[in-house]
C-alpha positions in Angstrom: -3.6 -14.4 -7.0 -5.5 -12.9 -10.0 -6.3 -9.5 -9.7 -6.0 -6.5 -12.5 -6.8 -2.9 -11.4 -9.1 -1.2 -13.7 -9.0 3.0 -14.7 -6.3 4.7 -12.8 -5.7 2.3 -9.6 -2.9 0.6 -8.4 -3.1 -2.6 -5.8 -0.3 -2.3 -2.6 0.6 -4.4 -0.3 1.2 -2.4 3.1 4.3 -2.4 4.8 4.6 -4.6 7.9 3.7 -2.4 10.9 6.3 -1.8 13.5 5.7 -3.9 16.9 7.7 -1.5 19.0 9.2 1.9 18.9 12.9 2.7 18.7 13.1 3.3 22.6 11.7 -0.5 22.7 8.3 0.1 24.0 5.9 -2.5 22.5 3.0 -0.8 20.7 -0.7 -3.0 21.5 -2.7 -3.7 17.9 -5.3 -1.3 19.4 -3.0 1.7 18.9 -1.4 0.8 16.1 -1.7 3.1 12.4 -1.9 1.5 9.0 1.4 1.9 7.2 1.0 4.7 4.4 3.6 2.9 2.1 3.8 -0.2 0.8 4.8 -2.4 -2.6 3.1 -1.6 -5.6 1.6 -5.5 -6.7 -0.7 -4.8 -9.8 -1.0 -1.5 -12.0 -4.2 -0.5 -14.3 -2.2 -0.4 -18.0 -3.6 3.4 -17.6 -0.7 4.0 -15.4 3.4 4.5 -16.4 4.8 6.0 -14.0 4.7 3.1 -11.4 6.5 -0.1 -12.0 5.6 -3.3 -10.1 7.8 -3.5 -7.1 8.3 0.2 -6.5 7.5 1.4 -3.3 4.6 4.3 -3.1 3.6 6.4 -0.5 0.1 7.3 -0.3 -2.7 9.4 2.2 -4.3 8.2 4.8 -7.6 7.9 4.0 -7.4 7.6 0.3 -7.5 3.5 0.0 -9.9 0.9 -0.3 -9.0 -2.1 1.8 -8.9 -5.6 0.1 -8.4 -9.5 1.3 -7.3 -11.6 -1.5 -5.9 -15.2 -0.5 -5.6 -13.9 3.3 -3.3 -11.3 2.9 -4.3 -7.7 3.0 -4.3 -5.0 0.2 -4.3 -1.4 -0.6 -6.4 -0.2 -3.7 -5.6 3.2 -4.6 -6.2 5.4 -7.5 -3.6 7.6 -9.0 -4.5 10.4 -7.5 -4.1 9.2 -4.0 -0.6 8.5 -4.3 1.8 11.1 -3.1 5.0 9.9 -4.4 6.7 6.5 -5.8 10.3 5.2 -4.0 12.4 3.7 -7.2 14.4 0.8 -6.3 
């Protein structure tokens, strides 16, 4: 995959969704919500606060979904990222 975000944007691979609750109830695919955090895969040159591999937390409606090489990603503007969890 060769994707470079333009402007103040970040390419994020969403976390894997849980298939069941903590109490053991299985969640059907139709009831799942997309995770609101993921790993930064590619970052534009204009952003210095985030590094590749950081876990970012973002809002529910701020992303553009994109499929590259069969994998689903989210493209986010910098202002749609709520915070960063550094490793």
